[in-house]
C-alpha positions in Angstrom: -42.8 -8.4 9.8 -44.6 -6.5 7.1 -46.6 -3.5 8.2 -49.8 -2.6 6.3 -51.3 0.8 7.2 -54.9 1.9 6.3 -55.8 5.6 6.4 -59.5 6.0 6.9 -61.5 4.1 9.5 -64.9 4.0 7.8 -66.8 1.1 6.2 -64.1 0.6 3.6 -61.0 0.9 5.8 -62.4 -1.3 8.5 -63.5 -3.9 6.0 -60.1 -4.0 4.5 -58.4 -4.4 7.9 -60.5 -7.5 8.8 -60.2 -8.9 5.3 -56.4 -8.9 5.6 -56.7 -11.2 8.6 -59.4 -13.3 6.9 -57.0 -13.8 3.9 -54.2 -14.9 6.2 -52.0 -11.8 6.5 -49.9 -12.3 9.7 -48.0 -9.0 9.7 -48.9 -5.7 11.5 -52.1 -3.9 10.6 -52.7 -0.3 11.7 -56.0 1.4 11.0 -56.1 5.2 11.4 -59.3 7.3 11.7 -59.8 11.0 12.1 -63.0 10.7 14.1 -62.7 10.0 17.9 -65.2 7.1 17.6 -64.3 3.6 16.4 -65.4 2.7 12.9 -69.2 2.9 12.4 -71.6 2.7 9.6 -72.5 6.0 8.0 -75.4 7.7 9.7 -78.6 5.9 8.9 -80.6 9.1 9.8 -81.4 9.8 6.1 -83.1 6.4 5.7 -86.9 6.8 6.2 -87.2 4.0 8.8 -84.4 5.3 11.0 -85.6 6.9 14.3 -82.5 6.5 16.6 -79.4 8.7 16.3 -78.3 8.2 19.9 -75.6 5.6 19.2 -73.8 4.8 16.0 -73.8 1.3 14.7 -70.2 0.2 15.2 -68.8 -2.0 12.6 -67.1 -4.2 15.2 -66.5 -4.2 19.0 -63.3 -2.9 20.5 -62.5 -6.5 21.5 -62.8 -7.6 17.8 -59.9 -5.4 16.8 -57.8 -6.7 19.6 -58.6 -10.3 18.8 -57.6 -9.7 15.2 -54.4 -7.9 16.0 -55.6 -4.7 14.4 -54.0 -1.5 15.9 -56.8 1.1 15.9 -55.8 4.7 16.2 -58.8 7.1 16.4 -59.0 10.9 16.6 -55.8 11.3 14.4 -55.5 12.8 11.0 -52.9 11.8 8.5 -51.0 15.0 7.7 -48.2 13.8 5.4 -47.4 10.9 3.1 -43.9 10.3 1.8 -43.8 7.5 -0.7 -40.0 7.7 -1.0 -39.4 6.8 2.7 -42.7 4.9 2.9 -43.9 6.9 5.9 -47.1 8.6 7.0 -47.0 11.4 9.6 -50.1 11.8 11.9 -51.5 14.9 13.5 -49.9 14.1 16.9 -46.4 13.7 15.3 -46.4 9.9 15.1 -44.6 8.6 12.1 -45.7 5.2 10.7 -43.6 3.2 8.4 -45.5 1.0 5.9 -44.8 -1.8 3.5 -48.2 -1.4 1.9 -50.6 1.5 2.3 -54.3 1.8 1.7 -56.0 5.2 1.3 -59.7 4.9 2.3 -60.1 8.5 3.2 -63.7 8.8 1.9 -65.4 12.0 0.9 -66.5 15.2 2.6 -69.8 17.1 2.1 -69.5 20.1 -0.3 -70.2 23.3 1.4 -72.4 26.0 0.1 -70.4 28.9 -1.4 -70.3 31.9 1.0 -72.2 30.2 3.8 -70.8 30.7 7.3 -68.7 27.8 8.6 -69.5 26.1 12.0 -73.1 27.5 12.4 -75.4 25.1 14.2 -78.2 26.2 11.9 -76.4 25.2 8.6 -75.2 21.6 8.4 -74.4 18.7 6.2 -74.9 14.9 6.9 -71.6 12.9 7.0 -70.9 12.0 10.6 -72.7 10.7 13.7 -72.3 14.2 15.2 -74.2 15.6 12.2 -76.9 13.0 12.5 -77.5 13.7 16.2 -77.8 17.4 15.6 -80.3 16.9 12.8 -82.4 14.6 14.9 -82.8 17.3 17.5 -84.6 19.5 14.9 -86.8 16.8 13.5 -89.9 17.4 15.5 -93.4 19.1 15.1 -93.2 22.8 14.9 -89.7 22.9 13.4 -88.8 23.8 9.8 -86.0 22.2 7.9 -84.8 23.6 4.6 -82.9 21.1 2.4 -80.6 22.5 -0.3 -80.2 19.8 -3.0 -82.7 17.2 -4.3 -80.4 14.2 -4.4 -80.6 11.0 -2.5 -79.5 12.3 0.9 -81.7 15.4 0.7 -84.9 13.4 -0.2 -84.2 10.6 2.2 -83.8 13.2 5.0 -87.0 15.0 3.8 -88.9 11.7 4.2 -87.5 11.1 7.7 -88.2 14.6 8.8 -91.8 14.5 7.6 -92.4 11.2 9.4 -91.2 12.8 12.6 -93.5 15.8 12.1 -91.2 18.6 10.9 -92.0 21.0 8.1 -89.7 20.5 5.1 -88.8 22.6 2.1 -86.5 21.1 -0.6 -84.7 23.6 -2.9 -83.2 22.1 -6.1 -81.4 24.3 -8.7 -81.9 21.9 -11.6 -85.3 21.4 -13.3 -86.0 18.2 -11.4 -84.8 16.2 -8.4 -82.5 13.2 -8.7 -81.2 14.5 -12.0 -78.0 12.4 -11.7 -78.6 8.8 -12.4 -82.4 8.4 -11.9 -84.8 8.3 -14.8 -87.3 11.2 -15.1 -90.3 8.8 -14.8 -89.1 7.6 -11.4 -88.0 11.0 -10.2 -91.5 12.4 -11.0 -93.1 9.6 -9.0 -90.9 10.3 -6.0 -91.5 14.1 -6.3 -95.3 13.6 -6.3 -95.1 11.3 -3.3 -93.1 13.8 -1.3 -95.6 16.5 -2.2 -98.4 14.3 -1.1 -96.7 13.9 2.3 -96.5 17.7 2.6 -93.0 18.4 1.4 -92.6 21.8 -0.4 -90.3 20.9 -3.3 -89.0 23.7 -5.5 -87.0 22.9 -8.6 -85.2 25.3 -11.0 -84.6 27.7 -8.1 -81.3 29.4 -7.5 -80.1 30.6 -4.1 -78.5 34.1 -3.8 -77.3 33.7 -0.2 -77.3 31.3 2.7 -76.7 32.9 6.2 -77.5 32.3 9.8 -79.2 35.1 11.7 -81.3 35.4 14.9 -81.0 31.7 15.6 -82.3 30.7 12.2 -81.0 29.8 8.8 -81.8 32.4 6.2 -82.1 31.5 2.5 -82.4 34.3 0.0 -83.5 33.2 -3.4 -82.6 34.9 -6.7 -86.3 35.8 -7.1 -86.0 37.9 -4.0 -88.0 35.6 -1.8 -86.6 34.8 1.7 -87.0 31.4 3.4 -86.4 31.1 7.1 -85.7 27.7 8.7 -84.6 26.3 12.0 -81.9 24.4 10.1 -80.6 24.3 6.6 -79.2 21.0 5.4 -76.7 21.4 2.6 -76.9 18.3 0.4 -75.2 19.3 -2.8 -72.9 16.4 -3.2 -69.5 15.3 -1.8 -65.9 15.8 -2.8 -63.3 13.1 -2.4 -60.7 13.5 0.3 -57.6 13.6 -1.8 -55.5 16.2 -0.1 -52.8 13.9 1.4 -52.6 12.0 -1.9 -52.3 15.1 -4.0 -49.5 16.5 -1.8 -47.6 13.2 -2.2 -47.8 13.5 -6.0 -50.3 10.7 -6.7 -52.4 11.1 -9.8 -55.8 12.7 -9.1 -58.7 12.3 -11.5 -62.1 12.9 -9.9 -60.6 11.2 -6.8 -57.4 9.3 -6.4 -56.9 7.6 -9.7 -56.4 3.8 -9.4 -56.2 0.9 -11.9 -58.4 -2.2 -12.1 -56.5 -3.6 -9.0 -57.0 -0.4 -7.0 -53.3 0.4 -7.3 -52.5 4.1 -7.4 -49.8 5.7 -9.5 -47.3 5.1 -6.7 -46.0 1.6 -5.9 -47.5 -0.2 -2.9 -50.1 2.5 -2.3 -53.7 1.6 -2.9 -57.0 3.5 -2.7 -60.6 2.3 -2.3 -64.1 3.5 -1.6 -65.5 7.1 -2.0 -62.1 8.7 -2.4 -61.0 6.9 -5.6 -61.9 6.7 -9.3 -61.4 3.5 -11.2 -62.0 2.0 -14.7 -64.9 -0.3 -15.2 -64.3 -2.8 -18.0 -68.0 -3.5 -18.5 -68.4 0.1 -19.6 -65.4 0.2 -21.9 -63.0 1.2 -19.2 -64.9 4.3 -18.3 -63.5 5.9 -15.1 -66.1 6.2 -12.3 -66.2 7.2 -8.7 -68.9 5.6 -6.6 -70.3 6.7 -3.2 -72.2 3.8 -1.8 -72.2 1.5 1.2 -71.8 -1.7 -0.9 -69.0 -0.3 -3.0 -67.1 0.7 0.1 -67.4 -2.8 1.5 -66.5 -4.6 -1.8 -63.5 -2.4 -2.5 -62.3 -2.7 1.1 -62.2 -6.5 0.6 -60.7 -6.2 -2.9 -58.0 -3.8 -1.8 -57.0 -6.2 1.0 -56.7 -9.1 -1.6 -54.5 -7.0 -3.9 -52.3 -5.7 -1.1 -51.5 -9.4 -0.6 -50.7 -9.7 -4.3 -53.8 -11.6 -5.5 -54.3 -9.3 -8.5 -58.1 -9.3 -8.4 -59.8 -6.9 -10.8 -62.7 -4.5 -10.1 -65.7 -6.3 -11.7 -68.8 -5.4 -9.6 -71.8 -3.8 -11.3 -72.6 -0.4 -9.6 -75.6 -0.7 -7.3 -77.5 2.0 -5.4 -80.6 2.0 -3.2 -82.8 4.5 -1.4 -85.7 4.2 1.0 -88.2 7.0 1.1 -91.5 6.5 3.0 -92.6 3.0 2.1 -90.9 3.1 -1.3 -87.6 1.6 -2.2 -85.6 2.6 -5.2 -82.9 0.3 -6.5 -80.5 1.0 -9.5 -78.1 -1.5 -11.0 -75.5 -0.3 -13.6 -75.0 3.1 -15.2 -77.7 4.4 -17.5 -75.7 7.1 -19.1 -75.4 6.3 -22.8 -78.7 4.4 -23.0 -80.5 4.6 -26.3 -83.8 3.0 -25.3 -85.6 1.6 -22.3 -88.3 -1.0 -21.6 -90.7 -0.9 -18.7 -91.7 -4.0 -16.8 -94.7 -3.6 -14.4 -94.6 -5.8 -11.3 -97.9 -4.9 -9.8 -98.8 -3.0 -6.6 -97.2 0.1 -8.1 -93.8 -1.4 -8.6 -92.0 -1.3 -11.9 -88.5 -1.5 -13.5 -87.0 0.4 -16.4 -84.4 -1.6 -18.3 -81.9 0.7 -20.1 -80.3 -0.6 -23.3 -77.5 0.9 -25.4 -77.6 1.3 -29.2 -76.4 -2.3 -29.7 -79.2 -3.7 -27.5 -76.9 -4.5 -24.6 -78.5 -4.1 -21.2 -76.4 -1.5 -19.3 -78.7 -0.5 -16.4 -82.0 -1.2 -14.6 -83.9 1.2 -12.4 -86.7 0.0 -10.2 -89.1 1.4 -7.6 -91.9 -0.1 -5.5 -93.1 -0.8 -2.0 -90.7 -2.6 0.3 -88.6 -5.2 -1.5 -90.9 -5.5 -4.5 -88.1 -4.9 -7.1 -85.2 -6.4 -5.2 -85.2 -9.9 -6.9 -85.6 -8.6 -10.4 -82.9 -5.9 -9.9 -80.5 -8.5 -8.7 -81.2 -10.6 -11.9 -80.8 -7.5 -14.0 -77.4 -6.9 -12.3 -76.3 -10.4 -13.4 -77.5 -9.7 -16.9 -75.5 -6.5 -17.0 -72.4 -8.3 -15.7 -72.9 -10.9 -18.5 -73.1 -8.1 -21.1 -76.3 -9.6 -22.3 -78.4 -8.5 -25.2 -81.9 -9.7 -24.0 -85.0 -9.5 -26.2 -86.5 -6.1 -25.4 -90.1 -7.5 -25.7 -89.2 -10.1 -23.1 -87.9 -7.5 -20.7 -91.2 -5.7 -20.9 -93.3 -8.8 -20.3 -93.7 -9.6 -16.6 -94.8 -13.2 -17.4 -91.4 -14.0 -18.8 -89.0 -14.6 -15.9 -85.7 -12.7 -16.0 -84.0 -15.9 -14.8 -84.9 -17.5 -18.1 -83.2 -14.6 -20.0 -80.1 -15.0 -17.8 -80.0 -18.8 -18.6 -80.3 -18.0 -22.3 
């Protein structure tokens, strides 16, 4: 019987394993994860409404893997991939032969240059272990310094403030959320954080990050020193490509795959945070996405293509972030936009529609309380997928339903 092996037991890898069964694959399925825990959803600690880090949210029960005939190996790293012999060697010496292989190895947090490794006072947020450690510090009388004003850093800042900790955010660029979020929305989020008591500093460079006397010590280039009970490094993630690189696979901002998630080596696929892929709706531009929905969708898509169904990547990128009572949602990629139109939805909610030089809608960015922008962002996502050229005036007029633009 055919043997399909999946390296990486996160959201993407686990989804792929179950999707193989749902699509009728009757061969062997082995899912390998480096962490000792069964597959779980990435730590929700950074979401503002999350207050429990005691137990991870498992993607499926242990019985579910057994029922579906999925061999789950945890606490084991894949050390070597040999495409010629179609084998993978694990950290305990086990050698797995495969007929098809999926690399769903995810991404790792970027470390701060020169910072000590393994210090309990300097951390990132990628695993359940990280989440539990951070939760212990989120309490009144404690100070958390967050290096990086991206999604993870700001979501964590909101959670920490809700739990009573003092928070300082240090961002090297001139504003937070520089990557992918319009300035108008970033300014609104910044002001809300400051109103909640977060000390946000932009355009500030760090000279050194150390751990001394039971504290994190941050020395700024200005000479100022900041002391914190914990420093959270949130300066982005790097794709886990080491095993693929050693095996000779093409690497391009991640493991390079085609529209079917096929790598440069036959019968080896890659999906999720670890891979870059071409998006036809953006002229074949190669992108790498780090999001829960992308991991799920590509896990399912990879399973289909391992079975020879030749389904192409077609989903519009979608991101979301909860901070306090605000939800930010973004559909599409705004890079290359020539103009934008603002639609006010009431109660402080609004959407910015981004159009390219030809008038085609390429992205939409919305923010508001709760789910205020969710429906319109979903309709905008459909317009982007349809490569629509909607009337700009209609986009800005809240009385004109987006559904009517989609129908047109």
